[in-house]
PASEBA-1860 file (N, C-alpha, C; in nm, 3 decimals):
! residues 153
1> MKPNEFMR> -1.505/-1.161/-1.849/-1.332/-1.228/-1.851/-1.355/-1.347/-1.735 ~ -1.319/-1.491/-1.753/-1.310/-1.625/-1.667/-1.179/-1.588/-1.625 ~ -1.188/-1.662/-1.458/-1.056/-1.694/-1.409/-0.970/-1.736/-1.477 ~ -0.976/-1.792/-1.588/-0.846/-1.859/-1.648/-0.790/-1.754/-1.708 ~ -0.852/-1.674/-1.785/-0.821/-1.547/-1.863/-0.740/-1.471/-1.743 ~ -0.765/-1.436/-1.620/-0.750/-1.376/-1.550/-0.575/-1.417/-1.516 ~ -0.573/-1.560/-1.517/-0.432/-1.612/-1.463/-0.387/-1.605/-1.602 ~ -0.391/-1.635/-1.748/-0.310/-1.586/-1.881/-0.302/-1.469/-1.849
9> QAIELAYN> -0.331/-1.330/-1.809/-0.311/-1.238/-1.804/-0.149/-1.194/-1.735 ~ -0.196/-1.244/-1.650/-0.083/-1.261/-1.484/0.063/-1.331/-1.581 ~ 0.063/-1.431/-1.655/0.143/-1.531/-1.706/0.202/-1.420/-1.802 ~ 0.078/-1.363/-1.897/0.154/-1.278/-2.001/0.237/-1.164/-1.942 ~ 0.173/-1.101/-1.826/0.253/-0.999/-1.857/0.397/-1.030/-1.742 ~ 0.417/-1.158/-1.663/0.568/-1.204/-1.658/0.631/-1.205/-1.783 ~ 0.545/-1.288/-1.846/0.618/-1.353/-2.014/0.676/-1.218/-2.088 ~ 0.618/-1.103/-2.061/0.676/-0.982/-2.153/0.763/-0.913/-2.054
17> NTKQHGGK> 0.756/-0.918/-1.907/0.816/-0.851/-1.844/0.996/-0.887/-1.873 ~ 0.990/-0.994/-1.900/1.127/-1.068/-1.880/1.140/-1.063/-2.041 ~ 1.092/-1.080/-2.144/1.106/-1.083/-2.270/1.154/-0.909/-2.348 ~ 1.091/-0.786/-2.271/1.097/-0.700/-2.333/1.174/-0.587/-2.238 ~ 1.156/-0.666/-2.136/1.221/-0.559/-1.994/1.370/-0.621/-1.966 ~ 1.366/-0.740/-1.968/1.510/-0.822/-1.875/1.477/-0.810/-1.742 ~ 1.301/-0.807/-1.724/1.285/-0.811/-1.578/1.252/-0.973/-1.530 ~ 1.231/-0.972/-1.395/1.217/-1.143/-1.334/1.059/-1.166/-1.422
25> PFGAVIVK> 1.059/-1.291/-1.357/0.931/-1.368/-1.475/0.815/-1.333/-1.384 ~ 0.778/-1.275/-1.357/0.645/-1.262/-1.246/0.535/-1.131/-1.262 ~ 0.402/-1.224/-1.287/0.328/-1.097/-1.317/0.237/-1.096/-1.227 ~ 0.112/-1.021/-1.213/-0.025/-1.008/-1.089/-0.118/-0.897/-1.160 ~ -0.212/-1.012/-1.138/-0.334/-0.938/-1.150/-0.473/-0.942/-1.067 ~ -0.495/-0.805/-0.977/-0.589/-0.833/-0.906/-0.708/-0.783/-0.973 ~ -0.890/-0.874/-0.938/-0.978/-0.863/-0.959/-1.089/-0.831/-0.884 ~ -1.148/-0.739/-0.877/-1.286/-0.740/-0.817/-1.433/-0.725/-0.885
33> DGEIIATG> -1.507/-0.767/-0.849/-1.649/-0.773/-0.876/-1.631/-0.838/-1.073 ~ -1.523/-0.955/-1.069/-1.515/-0.991/-1.201/-1.398/-0.866/-1.320 ~ -1.401/-0.754/-1.265/-1.299/-0.678/-1.364/-1.166/-0.663/-1.317 ~ -1.039/-0.638/-1.386/-0.925/-0.628/-1.338/-0.918/-0.521/-1.327 ~ -0.891/-0.493/-1.196/-0.884/-0.347/-1.103/-0.682/-0.287/-1.146 ~ -0.596/-0.379/-1.152/-0.486/-0.366/-1.090/-0.385/-0.464/-1.148 ~ -0.272/-0.424/-1.193/-0.158/-0.517/-1.257/-0.045/-0.473/-1.211 ~ 0.039/-0.601/-1.205/0.174/-0.547/-1.182/0.322/-0.694/-1.178
41> VNDVLATH> 0.408/-0.615/-1.250/0.547/-0.711/-1.278/0.619/-0.696/-1.165 ~ 0.730/-0.774/-1.219/0.814/-0.758/-1.075/0.915/-0.680/-1.095 ~ 0.991/-0.613/-1.092/1.027/-0.420/-1.107/1.161/-0.431/-1.048 ~ 1.189/-0.559/-0.988/1.321/-0.534/-0.911/1.413/-0.475/-0.933 ~ 1.447/-0.552/-1.027/1.553/-0.510/-1.140/1.601/-0.380/-1.205 ~ 1.505/-0.313/-1.246/1.453/-0.199/-1.298/1.457/-0.126/-1.195 ~ 1.421/-0.134/-1.075/1.408/0.001/-0.939/1.518/-0.026/-0.833 ~ 1.562/-0.130/-0.783/1.685/-0.160/-0.722/1.588/-0.155/-0.608
49> DVTAHAEI> 1.430/-0.186/-0.629/1.374/-0.230/-0.476/1.345/-0.387/-0.470 ~ 1.405/-0.391/-0.350/1.366/-0.539/-0.343/1.216/-0.576/-0.373 ~ 1.131/-0.488/-0.246/1.006/-0.496/-0.217/0.936/-0.482/-0.337 ~ 0.973/-0.463/-0.420/0.895/-0.402/-0.612/0.870/-0.555/-0.670 ~ 0.783/-0.633/-0.660/0.745/-0.760/-0.651/0.604/-0.758/-0.723 ~ 0.637/-0.842/-0.827/0.460/-0.804/-0.871/0.304/-0.803/-0.824 ~ 0.334/-0.871/-0.673/0.209/-0.868/-0.665/0.182/-0.717/-0.565 ~ 0.268/-0.688/-0.473/0.343/-0.574/-0.393/0.285/-0.475/-0.515
57> QAIREACN> 0.333/-0.472/-0.626/0.316/-0.362/-0.751/0.136/-0.354/-0.713 ~ 0.094/-0.443/-0.771/-0.018/-0.463/-0.809/-0.111/-0.378/-0.662 ~ -0.104/-0.464/-0.593/-0.144/-0.427/-0.444/-0.133/-0.285/-0.459 ~ -0.043/-0.168/-0.468/-0.012/-0.090/-0.467/-0.093/0.027/-0.559 ~ -0.146/-0.060/-0.649/-0.209/0.052/-0.746/-0.350/-0.019/-0.762 ~ -0.348/-0.134/-0.668/-0.500/-0.148/-0.600/-0.552/-0.044/-0.528 ~ -0.488/-0.058/-0.425/-0.551/0.010/-0.325/-0.564/0.163/-0.374 ~ -0.403/0.240/-0.448/-0.460/0.396/-0.492/-0.559/0.385/-0.533
65> KLQSPQLT> -0.579/0.297/-0.615/-0.723/0.315/-0.680/-0.856/0.311/-0.612 ~ -0.864/0.224/-0.534/-0.968/0.230/-0.419/-0.973/0.293/-0.307 ~ -0.860/0.402/-0.314/-0.817/0.494/-0.175/-0.889/0.394/-0.080 ~ -0.804/0.252/-0.045/-0.823/0.251/0.075/-0.739/0.103/0.059 ~ -0.676/0.063/0.206/-0.542/-0.035/0.199/-0.629/-0.153/0.225 ~ -0.748/-0.167/0.235/-0.840/-0.307/0.204/-0.852/-0.347/0.069 ~ -0.861/-0.510/0.009/-0.870/-0.528/-0.104/-0.993/-0.641/-0.076 ~ -1.111/-0.610/0.017/-1.202/-0.719/0.027/-1.297/-0.710/-0.081
73> GCEVYASG> -1.298/-0.872/-0.088/-1.379/-0.927/-0.236/-1.289/-0.925/-0.392 ~ -1.184/-0.882/-0.356/-1.069/-0.907/-0.458/-1.021/-1.027/-0.442 ~ -0.914/-1.060/-0.557/-0.856/-1.172/-0.613/-0.769/-1.142/-0.681 ~ -0.658/-1.244/-0.615/-0.541/-1.231/-0.647/-0.497/-1.342/-0.775 ~ -0.456/-1.270/-0.870/-0.380/-1.367/-0.975/-0.242/-1.380/-1.004 ~ -0.170/-1.466/-0.966/-0.005/-1.424/-0.937/0.024/-1.549/-1.021 ~ 0.144/-1.520/-1.094/0.192/-1.640/-1.208/0.325/-1.696/-1.130 ~ 0.324/-1.664/-1.016/0.392/-1.780/-0.954/0.367/-1.789/-0.819
81> QPCPMCLA> 0.404/-1.849/-0.767/0.367/-1.877/-0.604/0.373/-1.753/-0.551 ~ 0.342/-1.684/-0.433/0.355/-1.576/-0.377/0.490/-1.594/-0.318 ~ 0.556/-1.548/-0.280/0.676/-1.514/-0.163/0.569/-1.475/-0.042 ~ 0.703/-1.504/0.049/0.636/-1.486/0.202/0.646/-1.330/0.229 ~ 0.690/-1.222/0.180/0.681/-1.110/0.148/0.532/-1.035/0.069 ~ 0.507/-1.120/-0.019/0.395/-1.091/-0.100/0.277/-1.135/-0.061 ~ 0.305/-1.273/0.047/0.183/-1.338/0.083/0.138/-1.275/0.206 ~ 0.241/-1.190/0.300/0.203/-1.145/0.381/0.136/-1.041/0.384
89> AIHWTGAK> 0.156/-0.957/0.261/0.063/-0.835/0.223/-0.027/-0.839/0.201 ~ -0.095/-0.949/0.112/-0.220/-1.010/0.044/-0.304/-1.010/0.185 ~ -0.240/-1.064/0.269/-0.292/-1.124/0.394/-0.391/-0.973/0.415 ~ -0.253/-0.908/0.464/-0.311/-0.771/0.546/-0.410/-0.691/0.446 ~ -0.441/-0.736/0.330/-0.552/-0.682/0.241/-0.662/-0.681/0.284 ~ -0.693/-0.812/0.339/-0.785/-0.874/0.312/-0.825/-0.960/0.168 ~ -0.769/-0.968/0.095/-0.831/-1.027/-0.028/-0.870/-1.136/-0.053 ~ -0.986/-1.179/-0.090/-1.016/-1.344/-0.040/-1.009/-1.438/-0.112
97> AVYYAYTE> -0.928/-1.415/-0.216/-0.845/-1.524/-0.277/-0.672/-1.519/-0.334 ~ -0.649/-1.613/-0.366/-0.557/-1.552/-0.441/-0.517/-1.743/-0.540 ~ -0.473/-1.670/-0.645/-0.462/-1.826/-0.755/-0.280/-1.775/-0.776 ~ -0.220/-1.892/-0.864/-0.119/-1.909/-0.871/-0.083/-2.013/-0.978 ~ 0.021/-2.002/-1.064/0.031/-2.074/-1.178/0.164/-2.160/-1.181 ~ 0.272/-2.088/-1.107/0.411/-2.183/-1.124/0.460/-2.181/-0.989 ~ 0.493/-2.293/-0.935/0.481/-2.327/-0.783/0.630/-2.294/-0.721 ~ 0.696/-2.304/-0.608/0.775/-2.287/-0.551/0.918/-2.376/-0.635
105> EDAAAIGM> 0.876/-2.484/-0.654/0.966/-2.568/-0.697/0.991/-2.522/-0.884 ~ 0.901/-2.463/-0.901/0.938/-2.404/-1.069/1.032/-2.324/-1.054 ~ 0.987/-2.201/-0.940/1.058/-2.094/-0.930/1.247/-2.151/-0.886 ~ 1.252/-2.248/-0.795/1.404/-2.303/-0.744/1.428/-2.367/-0.869 ~ 1.369/-2.426/-0.987/1.459/-2.471/-1.098/1.514/-2.340/-1.195 ~ 1.466/-2.226/-1.098/1.541/-2.113/-1.246/1.632/-2.031/-1.107 ~ 1.648/-2.068/-1.004/1.736/-2.000/-0.904/1.630/-1.881/-0.837 ~ 1.511/-1.911/-0.824/1.440/-1.809/-0.747/1.347/-1.847/-0.628
113> STKHVYQQ> 1.424/-1.942/-0.600/1.317/-2.000/-0.444/1.334/-1.935/-0.347 ~ 1.234/-1.900/-0.267/1.172/-1.878/-0.160/1.171/-1.924/-0.032 ~ 1.218/-2.042/-0.057/1.196/-2.155/0.073/1.248/-2.112/0.180 ~ 1.342/-2.088/0.147/1.459/-1.994/0.258/1.361/-1.922/0.362 ~ 1.319/-1.814/0.301/1.243/-1.748/0.378/1.156/-1.807/0.434 ~ 1.069/-1.882/0.371/0.954/-1.962/0.379/1.011/-2.039/0.588 ~ 1.173/-2.137/0.569/1.197/-2.160/0.651/1.233/-2.091/0.748 ~ 1.308/-1.953/0.732/1.327/-1.870/0.886/1.223/-1.835/0.964
121> LSLPLERQ> 1.123/-1.755/0.906/1.012/-1.729/0.926/0.920/-1.819/1.008 ~ 0.927/-1.931/1.015/0.906/-2.084/1.085/0.962/-2.062/1.241 ~ 1.093/-2.064/1.263/1.144/-2.067/1.349/1.117/-1.949/1.465 ~ 1.148/-1.957/1.537/1.168/-1.898/1.630/1.245/-1.727/1.648 ~ 1.226/-1.630/1.663/1.310/-1.541/1.637/1.429/-1.553/1.719 ~ 1.475/-1.592/1.856/1.581/-1.654/1.826/1.660/-1.760/1.805 ~ 1.632/-1.806/1.679/1.702/-1.940/1.635/1.682/-1.898/1.483 ~ 1.672/-1.802/1.435/1.642/-1.720/1.302/1.801/-1.687/1.258
129> ALPIQRME> 1.842/-1.727/1.159/2.001/-1.665/1.083/2.004/-1.529/1.123 ~ 1.873/-1.425/1.077/1.901/-1.326/1.073/1.861/-1.235/1.236 ~ 1.984/-1.202/1.287/1.966/-1.183/1.456/1.825/-1.075/1.468 ~ 1.755/-1.064/1.537/1.658/-1.003/1.557/1.623/-0.978/1.694 ~ 1.648/-0.863/1.763/1.631/-0.857/1.874/1.548/-0.729/1.946 ~ 1.488/-0.724/2.030/1.421/-0.604/2.095/1.474/-0.505/2.157 ~ 1.493/-0.379/2.160/1.545/-0.277/2.224/1.433/-0.228/2.316 ~ 1.460/-0.197/2.452/1.387/-0.120/2.527/1.390/0.024/2.497
137> PDTAQNPM> 1.277/0.137/2.476/1.269/0.234/2.444/1.338/0.295/2.549 ~ 1.403/0.417/2.494/1.428/0.514/2.604/1.421/0.661/2.573 ~ 1.294/0.615/2.555/1.237/0.794/2.520/1.091/0.809/2.568 ~ 1.042/0.916/2.602/0.890/0.922/2.663/0.801/0.945/2.554 ~ 0.870/0.984/2.434/0.765/0.962/2.334/0.688/0.821/2.290 ~ 0.609/0.820/2.283/0.560/0.668/2.261/0.422/0.669/2.153 ~ 0.528/0.590/1.998/0.416/0.612/1.927/0.284/0.546/1.918 ~ 0.295/0.454/1.971/0.201/0.356/1.998/0.072/0.384/2.113
145> ELWKQTNR> 0.107/0.507/2.209/-0.015/0.547/2.269/-0.038/0.653/2.234 ~ 0.087/0.764/2.159/-0.008/0.859/2.054/-0.134/0.797/1.986 ~ -0.103/0.669/1.899/-0.186/0.620/1.798/-0.333/0.614/1.893 ~ -0.313/0.563/1.979/-0.479/0.505/2.046/-0.487/0.640/2.121 ~ -0.462/0.736/2.181/-0.505/0.862/2.216/-0.607/0.925/2.073 ~ -0.488/0.909/1.963/-0.579/1.017/1.810/-0.665/0.921/1.761 ~ -0.648/0.819/1.730/-0.729/0.742/1.649/-0.832/0.650/1.701 ~ -0.909/0.664/1.727/-1.002/0.541/1.801/-1.126/0.503/1.727
153> R> -1.039/0.399/1.618/-1.107/0.348/1.498/-1.170/0.197/1.560
END
């Protein structure tokens, strides 16, 4: 398959998710070595899980299939420009590229903008609308130290 065919599939997943399931209009396809290894649609409304975006669903499937949290050498085709959560997850996987069809502006036109999240994340913690504060740990158990001692990776 060619890249435009992968994108067509992501868009078709998004279209069918809305038409057949009343889901949000987002689909994603993950490709490795020219083959689709995973797909996902936005299942937020069906699952009541705010993290069930198309890209996240596809990442979960791909990582499970590859038995690895890394998607090295993979490409992500998304019907819409990835939101900050999805983009962060894609970065964590080490995927080599992301392609999208519909823009943030297209999403904003249907009331699904994520621009406010991007704007908040660009601010220092103390200036973000959501209070985010560090609390000093008051326990001898240190999971960071435990990881360091038991996982010499």
